[in-house]
N, CA and C atoms of all chains as a GROMACS GRO file, in nm:
protein
  561
    1MET      N    1   0.853  -7.060   6.510
    1MET     CA    2   0.903  -6.949   6.591
    1MET      C    3   0.922  -6.996   6.733
    2ALA      N    4   1.048  -7.028   6.769
    2ALA     CA    5   1.073  -7.076   6.904
    2ALA      C    6   1.115  -6.964   6.996
    3VAL      N    7   1.101  -6.838   6.950
    3VAL     CA    8   1.145  -6.726   7.034
    3VAL      C    9   1.034  -6.695   7.134
    4THR      N   10   1.071  -6.673   7.261
    4THR     CA   11   0.970  -6.631   7.359
    4THR      C   12   0.966  -6.480   7.360
    5LEU      N   13   0.846  -6.426   7.334
    5LEU     CA   14   0.833  -6.281   7.332
    5LEU      C   15   0.825  -6.228   7.474
    6PRO      N   16   0.876  -6.107   7.498
    6PRO     CA   17   0.873  -6.054   7.636
    6PRO      C   18   0.732  -6.018   7.677
    7GLU      N   19   0.714  -5.999   7.809
    7GLU     CA   20   0.585  -5.962   7.862
    7GLU      C   21   0.550  -5.819   7.820
    8PRO      N   22   0.423  -5.789   7.800
    8PRO     CA   23   0.388  -5.650   7.767
    8PRO      C   24   0.421  -5.558   7.883
    9VAL      N   25   0.468  -5.438   7.848
    9VAL     CA   26   0.508  -5.342   7.949
    9VAL      C   27   0.386  -5.269   8.000
   10ARG      N   28   0.378  -5.248   8.131
   10ARG     CA   29   0.267  -5.168   8.183
   10ARG      C   30   0.307  -5.020   8.167
   11VAL      N   31   0.244  -4.954   8.073
   11VAL     CA   32   0.281  -4.814   8.044
   11VAL      C   33   0.215  -4.724   8.146
   12SER      N   34   0.288  -4.621   8.190
   12SER     CA   35   0.233  -4.528   8.289
   12SER      C   36   0.112  -4.456   8.231
   13PRO      N   37   0.007  -4.435   8.313
   13PRO     CA   38  -0.115  -4.373   8.261
   13PRO      C   39  -0.091  -4.231   8.210
   14LEU      N   40   0.006  -4.160   8.273
   14LEU     CA   41   0.034  -4.024   8.224
   14LEU      C   42   0.079  -4.029   8.079
   15ILE      N   43   0.167  -4.126   8.049
   15ILE     CA   44   0.215  -4.137   7.911
   15ILE      C   45   0.100  -4.172   7.818
   16LYS      N   46   0.009  -4.258   7.867
   16LYS     CA   47  -0.102  -4.299   7.780
   16LYS      C   48  -0.193  -4.180   7.752
   17THR      N   49  -0.223  -4.100   7.857
   17THR     CA   50  -0.307  -3.983   7.832
   17THR      C   51  -0.237  -3.888   7.736
   18CYS      N   52  -0.106  -3.865   7.759
   18CYS     CA   53  -0.036  -3.772   7.670
   18CYS      C   54  -0.042  -3.821   7.526
   19ARG      N   55  -0.024  -3.952   7.505
   19ARG     CA   56  -0.028  -4.003   7.369
   19ARG      C   57  -0.161  -3.975   7.302
   20TRP      N   58  -0.270  -4.014   7.372
   20TRP     CA   59  -0.400  -4.005   7.306
   20TRP      C   60  -0.447  -3.861   7.295
   21THR      N   61  -0.409  -3.775   7.393
   21THR     CA   62  -0.442  -3.634   7.375
   21THR      C   63  -0.363  -3.575   7.261
   22ALA      N   64  -0.235  -3.617   7.247
   22ALA     CA   65  -0.157  -3.567   7.134
   22ALA      C   66  -0.221  -3.608   7.003
   23LEU      N   67  -0.271  -3.734   6.996
   23LEU     CA   68  -0.337  -3.779   6.874
   23LEU      C   69  -0.460  -3.693   6.844
   24GLY      N   70  -0.542  -3.671   6.949
   24GLY     CA   71  -0.662  -3.590   6.928
   24GLY      C   72  -0.629  -3.449   6.886
   25LEU      N   73  -0.528  -3.389   6.954
   25LEU     CA   74  -0.488  -3.253   6.919
   25LEU      C   75  -0.438  -3.248   6.775
   26GLY      N   76  -0.363  -3.352   6.736
   26GLY     CA   77  -0.311  -3.355   6.600
   26GLY      C   78  -0.424  -3.359   6.498
   27ILE      N   79  -0.525  -3.444   6.524
   27ILE     CA   80  -0.637  -3.453   6.429
   27ILE      C   81  -0.708  -3.319   6.420
   28TRP      N   82  -0.732  -3.256   6.537
   28TRP     CA   83  -0.801  -3.126   6.536
   28TRP      C   84  -0.719  -3.024   6.460
   29TRP      N   85  -0.585  -3.018   6.489
   29TRP     CA   86  -0.499  -2.922   6.423
   29TRP      C   87  -0.496  -2.945   6.272
   30GLY      N   88  -0.491  -3.075   6.232
   30GLY     CA   89  -0.487  -3.106   6.090
   30GLY      C   90  -0.612  -3.057   6.018
   31THR      N   91  -0.730  -3.083   6.078
   31THR     CA   92  -0.853  -3.039   6.013
   31THR      C   93  -0.860  -2.886   6.008
   32LYS      N   94  -0.814  -2.821   6.118
   32LYS     CA   95  -0.821  -2.675   6.120
   32LYS      C   96  -0.732  -2.614   6.011
   33ARG      N   97  -0.606  -2.661   6.005
   33ARG     CA   98  -0.514  -2.605   5.905
   33ARG      C   99  -0.562  -2.636   5.764
   34TYR      N  100  -0.617  -2.757   5.745
   34TYR     CA  101  -0.664  -2.794   5.612
   34TYR      C  102  -0.774  -2.700   5.568
   35ALA      N  103  -0.870  -2.671   5.660
   35ALA     CA  104  -0.980  -2.582   5.624
   35ALA      C  105  -0.926  -2.444   5.588
   36ALA      N  106  -0.832  -2.393   5.670
   36ALA     CA  107  -0.780  -2.258   5.644
   36ALA      C  108  -0.707  -2.253   5.509
   37LEU      N  109  -0.620  -2.352   5.484
   37LEU     CA  110  -0.544  -2.349   5.360
   37LEU      C  111  -0.634  -2.369   5.240
   38LYS      N  112  -0.740  -2.454   5.256
   38LYS     CA  113  -0.829  -2.476   5.144
   38LYS      C  114  -0.903  -2.349   5.110
   39ALA      N  115  -0.946  -2.272   5.214
   39ALA     CA  116  -1.015  -2.145   5.187
   39ALA      C  117  -0.925  -2.051   5.108
   40GLU      N  118  -0.797  -2.039   5.153
   40GLU     CA  119  -0.705  -1.951   5.081
   40GLU      C  120  -0.689  -1.995   4.937
   41GLU      N  121  -0.666  -2.127   4.917
   41GLU     CA  122  -0.641  -2.175   4.781
   41GLU      C  123  -0.763  -2.158   4.694
   42ASP      N  124  -0.882  -2.177   4.752
   42ASP     CA  125  -1.004  -2.157   4.673
   42ASP      C  126  -1.015  -2.013   4.628
   43GLU      N  127  -0.978  -1.919   4.720
   43GLU     CA  128  -0.981  -1.777   4.681
   43GLU      C  129  -0.889  -1.751   4.565
   44ILE      N  130  -0.765  -1.805   4.575
   44ILE     CA  131  -0.669  -1.781   4.467
   44ILE      C  132  -0.721  -1.838   4.336
   45ARG      N  133  -0.780  -1.960   4.346
   45ARG     CA  134  -0.829  -2.023   4.222
   45ARG      C  135  -0.942  -1.940   4.162
   46ALA      N  136  -1.034  -1.890   4.249
   46ALA     CA  137  -1.146  -1.811   4.198
   46ALA      C  138  -1.094  -1.683   4.132
   47TYR      N  139  -0.994  -1.620   4.196
   47TYR     CA  140  -0.939  -1.497   4.139
   47TYR      C  141  -0.879  -1.524   4.002
   48ASN      N  142  -0.800  -1.632   3.993
   48ASN     CA  143  -0.738  -1.663   3.863
   48ASN      C  144  -0.843  -1.692   3.758
   49ALA      N  145  -0.948  -1.766   3.796
   49ALA     CA  146  -1.051  -1.796   3.697
   49ALA      C  147  -1.121  -1.669   3.651
   50LYS      N  148  -1.139  -1.575   3.747
   50LYS     CA  149  -1.207  -1.450   3.708
   50LYS      C  150  -1.121  -1.370   3.612
   51MET      N  151  -0.986  -1.365   3.639
   51MET     CA  152  -0.901  -1.277   3.560
   51MET      C  153  -0.858  -1.339   3.429
   52LYS      N  154  -0.876  -1.471   3.415
   52LYS     CA  155  -0.822  -1.537   3.295
   52LYS      C  156  -0.873  -1.474   3.165
   53PRO      N  157  -1.002  -1.452   3.147
   53PRO     CA  158  -1.045  -1.391   3.019
   53PRO      C  159  -0.981  -1.255   2.996
   54ILE      N  160  -0.970  -1.174   3.106
   54ILE     CA  161  -0.911  -1.041   3.091
   54ILE      C  162  -0.765  -1.053   3.049
   55TRP      N  163  -0.692  -1.141   3.117
   55TRP     CA  164  -0.551  -1.156   3.084
   55TRP      C  165  -0.533  -1.212   2.945
   56ASP      N  166  -0.620  -1.306   2.905
   56ASP     CA  167  -0.609  -1.362   2.771
   56ASP      C  168  -0.632  -1.254   2.667
   57ALA      N  169  -0.732  -1.167   2.692
   57ALA     CA  170  -0.759  -1.060   2.596
   57ALA      C  171  -0.640  -0.965   2.586
   58GLU      N  172  -0.581  -0.931   2.705
   58GLU     CA  173  -0.465  -0.841   2.702
   58GLU      C  174  -0.351  -0.902   2.623
   59LYS      N  175  -0.326  -1.033   2.649
   59LYS     CA  176  -0.214  -1.098   2.579
   59LYS      C  177  -0.239  -1.100   2.430
   60ALA      N  178  -0.366  -1.130   2.391
   60ALA     CA  179  -0.396  -1.137   2.248
   60ALA      C  180  -0.376  -1.001   2.183
   61ALA      N  181  -0.417  -0.893   2.254
   61ALA     CA  182  -0.402  -0.759   2.196
   61ALA      C  183  -0.255  -0.726   2.178
   62LYS      N  184  -0.173  -0.758   2.282
   62LYS     CA  185  -0.030  -0.730   2.270
   62LYS      C  186   0.032  -0.809   2.156
   63ALA      N  187  -0.008  -0.937   2.143
   63ALA     CA  188   0.049  -1.020   2.036
   63ALA      C  189   0.011  -0.966   1.900
   64ALA      N  190  -0.114  -0.922   1.886
   64ALA     CA  191  -0.157  -0.869   1.757
   64ALA      C  192  -0.080  -0.743   1.722
   65ALA      N  193  -0.058  -0.655   1.824
   65ALA     CA  194   0.015  -0.530   1.798
   65ALA      C  195   0.158  -0.559   1.755
   66SER      N  196   0.226  -0.648   1.828
   66SER     CA  197   0.365  -0.675   1.792
   66SER      C  198   0.373  -0.746   1.656
   67ASN      N  199   0.274  -0.833   1.629
   67ASN     CA  200   0.271  -0.900   1.499
   67ASN      C  201   0.261  -0.798   1.386
   68ARG      N  202   0.171  -0.700   1.409
   68ARG     CA  203   0.152  -0.596   1.306
   68ARG      C  204   0.281  -0.519   1.283
   69GLU      N  205   0.351  -0.483   1.395
   69GLU     CA  206   0.473  -0.404   1.377
   69GLU      C  207   0.577  -0.484   1.301
   70GLN      N  208   0.586  -0.615   1.333
   70GLN     CA  209   0.686  -0.697   1.265
   70GLN      C  210   0.655  -0.709   1.116
   71MET      N  211   0.526  -0.725   1.082
   71MET     CA  212   0.490  -0.735   0.940
   71MET      C  213   0.524  -0.606   0.867
   72ILE      N  214   0.500  -0.491   0.932
   72ILE     CA  215   0.530  -0.363   0.868
   72ILE      C  216   0.680  -0.352   0.845
   73TYR      N  217   0.760  -0.392   0.947
   73TYR     CA  218   0.904  -0.386   0.934
   73TYR      C  219   0.952  -0.474   0.818
   74LEU      N  220   0.897  -0.597   0.812
   74LEU     CA  221   0.935  -0.689   0.704
   74LEU      C  222   0.900  -0.630   0.569
   75ALA      N  223   0.779  -0.571   0.562
   75ALA     CA  224   0.737  -0.513   0.435
   75ALA      C  225   0.833  -0.403   0.393
   76LYS      N  226   0.874  -0.319   0.492
   76LYS     CA  227   0.967  -0.209   0.459
   76LYS      C  228   1.098  -0.265   0.409
   77GLU      N  229   1.151  -0.369   0.478
   77GLU     CA  230   1.280  -0.422   0.441
   77GLU      C  231   1.274  -0.493   0.308
   78SER      N  232   1.162  -0.566   0.285
   78SER     CA  233   1.156  -0.643   0.161
   78SER      C  234   1.098  -0.563   0.046
   79GLY      N  235   1.048  -0.446   0.078
   79GLY     CA  236   1.002  -0.361  -0.031
   79GLY      C  237   0.862  -0.392  -0.079
   80THR      N  238   0.788  -0.481  -0.009
   80THR     CA  239   0.651  -0.508  -0.052
   80THR      C  240   0.561  -0.393  -0.008
   81PRO      N  241   0.462  -0.361  -0.091
   81PRO     CA  242   0.374  -0.250  -0.055
   81PRO      C  243   0.282  -0.289   0.059
   82ILE      N  244   0.255  -0.190   0.147
   82ILE     CA  245   0.167  -0.217   0.262
   82ILE      C  246   0.026  -0.182   0.220
   83PRO      N  247  -0.071  -0.275   0.239
   83PRO     CA  248  -0.209  -0.240   0.201
   83PRO      C  249  -0.264  -0.132   0.292
   84GLU      N  250  -0.369  -0.066   0.243
   84GLU     CA  251  -0.427   0.046   0.316
   84GLU      C  252  -0.493  -0.002   0.444
   85GLY      N  253  -0.477   0.079   0.548
   85GLY     CA  254  -0.550   0.049   0.672
   85GLY      C  255  -0.497  -0.071   0.747
   86PHE      N  256  -0.370  -0.110   0.726
   86PHE     CA  257  -0.315  -0.225   0.798
   86PHE      C  258  -0.269  -0.184   0.936
   87LEU      N  259   0.068  -7.476   3.209
   87LEU     CA  260   0.103  -7.518   3.346
   87LEU      C  261   0.125  -7.393   3.432
   88ASN      N  262   0.190  -7.290   3.371
   88ASN     CA  263   0.207  -7.165   3.445
   88ASN      C  264   0.072  -7.104   3.482
   89ARG      N  265  -0.024  -7.119   3.387
   89ARG     CA  266  -0.156  -7.063   3.412
   89ARG      C  267  -0.219  -7.133   3.530
   90LYS      N  268  -0.201  -7.266   3.534
   90LYS     CA  269  -0.261  -7.340   3.647
   90LYS      C  270  -0.198  -7.296   3.777
   91MET      N  271  -0.065  -7.275   3.775
   91MET     CA  272   0.001  -7.235   3.898
   91MET      C  273  -0.048  -7.098   3.944
   92ALA      N  274  -0.065  -7.007   3.847
   92ALA     CA  275  -0.111  -6.872   3.884
   92ALA      C  276  -0.251  -6.878   3.944
   93LEU      N  277  -0.340  -6.955   3.879
   93LEU     CA  278  -0.478  -6.965   3.930
   93LEU      C  279  -0.479  -7.026   4.069
   94ASN      N  280  -0.394  -7.127   4.089
   94ASN     CA  281  -0.387  -7.192   4.220
   94ASN      C  282  -0.345  -7.090   4.326
   95LEU      N  283  -0.243  -7.008   4.293
   95LEU     CA  284  -0.195  -6.907   4.388
   95LEU      C  285  -0.306  -6.810   4.425
   96ILE      N  286  -0.378  -6.763   4.321
   96ILE     CA  287  -0.483  -6.664   4.347
   96ILE      C  288  -0.593  -6.725   4.431
   97ALA      N  289  -0.626  -6.853   4.403
   97ALA     CA  290  -0.735  -6.916   4.478
   97ALA      C  291  -0.696  -6.935   4.623
   98LYS      N  292  -0.569  -6.964   4.647
   98LYS     CA  293  -0.529  -6.990   4.786
   98LYS      C  294  -0.496  -6.861   4.860
   99ALA      N  295  -0.492  -6.746   4.793
   99ALA     CA  296  -0.441  -6.623   4.856
   99ALA      C  297  -0.516  -6.583   4.983
  100PRO      N  298  -0.651  -6.578   4.983
  100PRO     CA  299  -0.718  -6.534   5.107
  100PRO      C  300  -0.686  -6.625   5.224
  101GLY      N  301  -0.689  -6.758   5.199
  101GLY     CA  302  -0.658  -6.850   5.309
  101GLY      C  303  -0.518  -6.830   5.361
  102ASN      N  304  -0.422  -6.814   5.268
  102ASN     CA  305  -0.284  -6.794   5.312
  102ASN      C  306  -0.270  -6.665   5.389
  103LEU      N  307  -0.342  -6.561   5.342
  103LEU     CA  308  -0.334  -6.431   5.410
  103LEU      C  309  -0.381  -6.444   5.554
  104ILE      N  310  -0.498  -6.512   5.570
  104ILE     CA  311  -0.553  -6.528   5.706
  104ILE      C  312  -0.456  -6.608   5.792
  105ARG      N  313  -0.403  -6.716   5.732
  105ARG     CA  314  -0.314  -6.800   5.813
  105ARG      C  315  -0.189  -6.724   5.852
  106PHE      N  316  -0.145  -6.629   5.769
  106PHE     CA  317  -0.024  -6.554   5.801
  106PHE      C  318  -0.052  -6.447   5.905
  107THR      N  319  -0.164  -6.375   5.889
  107THR     CA  320  -0.183  -6.257   5.974
  107THR      C  321  -0.240  -6.291   6.110
  108GLN      N  322  -0.318  -6.402   6.120
  108GLN     CA  323  -0.389  -6.419   6.246
  108GLN      C  324  -0.300  -6.433   6.368
  109PRO      N  325  -0.196  -6.518   6.364
  109PRO     CA  326  -0.112  -6.522   6.486
  109PRO      C  327  -0.044  -6.388   6.512
  110ARG      N  328  -0.001  -6.319   6.406
  110ARG     CA  329   0.067  -6.192   6.429
  110ARG      C  330  -0.027  -6.088   6.484
  111LEU      N  331  -0.152  -6.089   6.431
  111LEU     CA  332  -0.252  -5.996   6.486
  111LEU      C  333  -0.280  -6.028   6.632
  112ALA      N  334  -0.277  -6.159   6.664
  112ALA     CA  335  -0.304  -6.197   6.802
  112ALA      C  336  -0.197  -6.142   6.895
  113THR      N  337  -0.069  -6.158   6.855
  113THR     CA  338   0.037  -6.103   6.941
  113THR      C  339   0.026  -5.952   6.950
  114PHE      N  340  -0.004  -5.886   6.837
  114PHE     CA  341  -0.020  -5.740   6.841
  114PHE      C  342  -0.131  -5.702   6.938
  115GLY      N  343  -0.245  -5.774   6.929
  115GLY     CA  344  -0.355  -5.744   7.020
  115GLY      C  345  -0.316  -5.763   7.164
  116ARG      N  346  -0.236  -5.869   7.190
  116ARG     CA  347  -0.194  -5.897   7.328
  116ARG      C  348  -0.114  -5.780   7.384
  117TYR      N  349  -0.021  -5.728   7.303
  117TYR     CA  350   0.058  -5.616   7.352
  117TYR      C  351  -0.024  -5.488   7.355
  118ALA      N  352  -0.108  -5.470   7.253
  118ALA     CA  353  -0.183  -5.343   7.244
  118ALA      C  354  -0.278  -5.329   7.360
  119LYS      N  355  -0.340  -5.444   7.403
  119LYS     CA  356  -0.438  -5.432   7.512
  119LYS      C  357  -0.374  -5.378   7.638
  120VAL      N  358  -0.244  -5.412   7.660
  120VAL     CA  359  -0.179  -5.365   7.782
  120VAL      C  360  -0.112  -5.230   7.760
  121GLU      N  361  -0.050  -5.212   7.642
  121GLU     CA  362   0.038  -5.096   7.629
  121GLU      C  363  -0.029  -4.976   7.564
  122LEU      N  364  -0.123  -5.002   7.469
  122LEU     CA  365  -0.168  -4.892   7.384
  122LEU      C  366  -0.303  -4.836   7.422
  123THR      N  367  -0.378  -4.905   7.510
  123THR     CA  368  -0.517  -4.862   7.531
  123THR      C  369  -0.522  -4.722   7.588
  124PRO      N  370  -0.625  -4.647   7.554
  124PRO     CA  371  -0.639  -4.514   7.614
  124PRO      C  372  -0.659  -4.528   7.763
  125PRO      N  373  -0.627  -4.422   7.839
  125PRO     CA  374  -0.634  -4.433   7.985
  125PRO      C  375  -0.777  -4.452   8.032
  126MET      N  376  -0.799  -4.552   8.116
  126MET     CA  377  -0.931  -4.576   8.171
  126MET      C  378  -0.962  -4.472   8.279
  127PRO      N  379  -1.089  -4.446   8.306
  127PRO     CA  380  -1.121  -4.344   8.408
  127PRO      C  381  -1.060  -4.375   8.544
  128ASN      N  382  -1.044  -4.505   8.576
  128ASN     CA  383  -0.989  -4.534   8.708
  128ASN      C  384  -0.840  -4.502   8.715
  129GLU      N  385  -0.777  -4.477   8.600
  129GLU     CA  386  -0.634  -4.443   8.603
  129GLU      C  387  -0.611  -4.294   8.612
  130LEU      N  388  -0.719  -4.217   8.604
  130LEU     CA  389  -0.699  -4.072   8.598
  130LEU      C  390  -0.638  -4.020   8.727
  131GLY      N  391  -0.667  -4.086   8.841
  131GLY     CA  392  -0.605  -4.044   8.966
  131GLY      C  393  -0.453  -4.052   8.958
  132GLN      N  394  -0.407  -4.166   8.899
  132GLN     CA  395  -0.262  -4.180   8.882
  132GLN      C  396  -0.206  -4.072   8.792
  133VAL      N  397  -0.285  -4.037   8.688
  133VAL     CA  398  -0.238  -3.935   8.594
  133VAL      C  399  -0.212  -3.806   8.668
  134ILE      N  400  -0.312  -3.769   8.752
  134ILE     CA  401  -0.298  -3.640   8.821
  134ILE      C  402  -0.178  -3.645   8.915
  135LYS      N  403  -0.161  -3.763   8.982
  135LYS     CA  404  -0.048  -3.772   9.076
  135LYS      C  405   0.085  -3.760   9.002
  136SER      N  406   0.098  -3.832   8.887
  136SER     CA  407   0.226  -3.828   8.816
  136SER      C  408   0.254  -3.691   8.761
  137SER      N  409   0.149  -3.623   8.710
  137SER     CA  410   0.176  -3.490   8.656
  137SER      C  411   0.211  -3.393   8.766
  138ALA      N  412   0.150  -3.413   8.887
  138ALA     CA  413   0.187  -3.326   9.000
  138ALA      C  414   0.333  -3.351   9.037
  139LYS      N  415   0.374  -3.481   9.034
  139LYS     CA  416   0.514  -3.512   9.066
  139LYS      C  417   0.607  -3.447   8.965
  140LEU      N  418   0.570  -3.455   8.836
  140LEU     CA  419   0.653  -3.393   8.732
  140LEU      C  420   0.665  -3.244   8.757
  141LEU      N  421   0.550  -3.179   8.784
  141LEU     CA  422   0.550  -3.034   8.806
  141LEU      C  423   0.640  -3.000   8.923
  142GLN      N  424   0.628  -3.079   9.032
  142GLN     CA  425   0.711  -3.054   9.150
  142GLN      C  426   0.859  -3.064   9.116
  143SER      N  427   0.894  -3.169   9.038
  143SER     CA  428   1.036  -3.187   9.010
  143SER      C  429   1.090  -3.077   8.921
  144THR      N  430   1.004  -3.019   8.831
  144THR     CA  431   1.054  -2.907   8.753
  144THR      C  432   1.074  -2.785   8.840
  145LEU      N  433   0.984  -2.764   8.936
  145LEU     CA  434   0.995  -2.643   9.017
  145LEU      C  435   1.111  -2.652   9.115
  146THR      N  436   1.137  -2.772   9.169
  146THR     CA  437   1.243  -2.784   9.269
  146THR      C  438   1.377  -2.820   9.206
  147PHE      N  439   1.388  -2.818   9.074
  147PHE     CA  440   1.513  -2.846   9.004
  147PHE      C  441   1.564  -2.987   9.030
  148LYS      N  442   1.470  -3.078   9.064
  148LYS     CA  443   1.516  -3.215   9.083
  148LYS      C  444   1.552  -3.279   8.948
  149TRP      N  445   1.500  -3.222   8.838
  149TRP     CA  446   1.529  -3.281   8.707
  149TRP      C  447   1.675  -3.264   8.668
  150ALA      N  448   1.748  -3.173   8.737
  150ALA     CA  449   1.889  -3.158   8.703
  150ALA      C  450   1.974  -3.269   8.763
  151THR      N  451   1.915  -3.349   8.856
  151THR     CA  452   1.995  -3.452   8.922
  151THR      C  453   1.976  -3.588   8.859
  152CYS      N  454   1.896  -3.600   8.752
  152CYS     CA  455   1.874  -3.733   8.695
  152CYS      C  456   1.991  -3.770   8.605
  153THR      N  457   2.010  -3.900   8.584
  153THR     CA  458   2.122  -3.943   8.503
  153THR      C  459   2.095  -3.917   8.356
  154VAL      N  460   2.203  -3.918   8.278
  154VAL     CA  461   2.189  -3.896   8.133
  154VAL      C  462   2.105  -4.007   8.072
  155GLY      N  463   2.119  -4.128   8.124
  155GLY     CA  464   2.036  -4.238   8.074
  155GLY      C  465   1.889  -4.210   8.091
  156GLU      N  466   1.852  -4.168   8.213
  156GLU     CA  467   1.711  -4.135   8.237
  156GLU      C  468   1.666  -4.023   8.145
  157ALA      N  469   1.753  -3.921   8.130
  157ALA     CA  470   1.716  -3.808   8.044
  157ALA      C  471   1.696  -3.854   7.901
  158ALA      N  472   1.781  -3.947   7.856
  158ALA     CA  473   1.766  -3.997   7.719
  158ALA      C  474   1.634  -4.070   7.703
  159VAL      N  475   1.599  -4.153   7.802
  159VAL     CA  476   1.472  -4.226   7.793
  159VAL      C  477   1.356  -4.128   7.788
  160ASN      N  478   1.360  -4.025   7.874
  160ASN     CA  479   1.252  -3.927   7.872
  160ASN      C  480   1.245  -3.853   7.740
  161ALA      N  481   1.363  -3.825   7.682
  161ALA     CA  482   1.363  -3.757   7.553
  161ALA      C  483   1.296  -3.843   7.446
  162ILE      N  484   1.323  -3.975   7.451
  162ILE     CA  485   1.260  -4.063   7.352
  162ILE      C  486   1.110  -4.066   7.372
  163ILE      N  487   1.067  -4.065   7.500
  163ILE     CA  488   0.922  -4.068   7.525
  163ILE      C  489   0.857  -3.942   7.470
  164VAL      N  490   0.924  -3.826   7.491
  164VAL     CA  491   0.868  -3.700   7.436
  164VAL      C  492   0.862  -3.707   7.285
  165ALA      N  493   0.967  -3.762   7.225
  165ALA     CA  494   0.966  -3.774   7.079
  165ALA      C  495   0.853  -3.863   7.032
  166GLU      N  496   0.825  -3.971   7.107
  166GLU     CA  497   0.715  -4.060   7.066
  166GLU      C  498   0.582  -3.987   7.074
  167ILE      N  499   0.562  -3.907   7.180
  167ILE     CA  500   0.435  -3.836   7.192
  167ILE      C  501   0.421  -3.734   7.080
  168ALA      N  502   0.535  -3.667   7.046
  168ALA     CA  503   0.530  -3.574   6.932
  168ALA      C  504   0.492  -3.649   6.805
  169GLY      N  505   0.546  -3.772   6.790
  169GLY     CA  506   0.510  -3.852   6.673
  169GLY      C  507   0.361  -3.876   6.665
  170TRP      N  508   0.296  -3.907   6.778
  170TRP     CA  509   0.151  -3.928   6.777
  170TRP      C  510   0.079  -3.802   6.730
  171PHE      N  511   0.131  -3.685   6.772
  171PHE     CA  512   0.068  -3.561   6.727
  171PHE      C  513   0.072  -3.551   6.575
  172PHE      N  514   0.188  -3.584   6.517
  172PHE     CA  515   0.200  -3.569   6.372
  172PHE      C  516   0.115  -3.671   6.299
  173ILE      N  517   0.104  -3.795   6.356
  173ILE     CA  518   0.015  -3.892   6.295
  173ILE      C  519  -0.128  -3.839   6.297
  174GLY      N  520  -0.167  -3.778   6.411
  174GLY     CA  521  -0.301  -3.720   6.417
  174GLY      C  522  -0.319  -3.611   6.314
  175GLU      N  523  -0.213  -3.530   6.294
  175GLU     CA  524  -0.225  -3.424   6.193
  175GLU      C  525  -0.244  -3.484   6.055
  176CYS      N  526  -0.171  -3.592   6.024
  176CYS     CA  527  -0.189  -3.657   5.895
  176CYS      C  528  -0.332  -3.706   5.879
  177ILE      N  529  -0.389  -3.763   5.988
  177ILE     CA  530  -0.528  -3.811   5.980
  177ILE      C  531  -0.621  -3.693   5.956
  178GLY      N  532  -0.596  -3.582   6.029
  178GLY     CA  533  -0.686  -3.468   6.018
  178GLY      C  534  -0.682  -3.404   5.881
  179LYS      N  535  -0.561  -3.395   5.823
  179LYS     CA  536  -0.554  -3.327   5.696
  179LYS      C  537  -0.585  -3.420   5.580
  180GLY      N  538  -0.599  -3.548   5.608
  180GLY     CA  539  -0.644  -3.642   5.507
  180GLY      C  540  -0.538  -3.684   5.408
  181SER      N  541  -0.409  -3.658   5.434
  181SER     CA  542  -0.306  -3.703   5.342
  181SER      C  543  -0.179  -3.724   5.422
  182VAL      N  544  -0.088  -3.807   5.368
  182VAL     CA  545   0.033  -3.836   5.445
  182VAL      C  546   0.135  -3.724   5.429
  183VAL      N  547   0.160  -3.680   5.305
  183VAL     CA  548   0.273  -3.592   5.281
  183VAL      C  549   0.236  -3.446   5.301
  184GLY      N  550   0.133  -3.398   5.233
  184GLY     CA  551   0.107  -3.255   5.244
  184GLY      C  552  -0.040  -3.226   5.240
  185TYR      N  553  -0.074  -3.100   5.259
  185TYR     CA  554  -0.215  -3.060   5.255
  185TYR      C  555  -0.259  -3.056   5.110
  186GLN      N  556  -0.344  -3.148   5.068
  186GLN     CA  557  -0.391  -3.152   4.929
  186GLN      C  558  -0.507  -3.055   4.918
  187VAL      N  559  -0.472  -2.926   4.896
  187VAL     CA  560  -0.577  -2.826   4.896
  187VAL      C  561  -0.651  -2.832   4.762
   0.00000   0.00000   0.00000
């Protein structure tokens, strides 16, 4: 490498303070937003976990009802007798 | 023979890495010590003076008389400082792209 590199620039102290304060502010802002968003997401996750059994039960009940209606319809169309209490 | 070459490469890797990075790290350190260091306490007087000068120039509308070249340089400096803020935010949130909640 025969290239001569230039001399380092003397950066103004105002710019240096602005840079490092911006870095510090960024780190603080990042941690603050992360904490807030994590709290929200944890709430949503907890709510979903709580409701999952209820929703699963509702879906299963609806599926069983529609299944029953379809079987009755098929039985009527195909002429098979429907057992008692179905 | 390929196996021998591969083993030789792996064995020499740390030495080659050091030999490659050390001069470059040295030049980086040379520039960083002058350009990147945080402001020392003895420079704070200059900081206050420069910020007072900036404030004065905004109030007296002297900033409208600067050349477009100067304005462009200042715009790039502001963009660089904004970049440092975003790097800090990435460090704070612990991820590069998004908040991994």
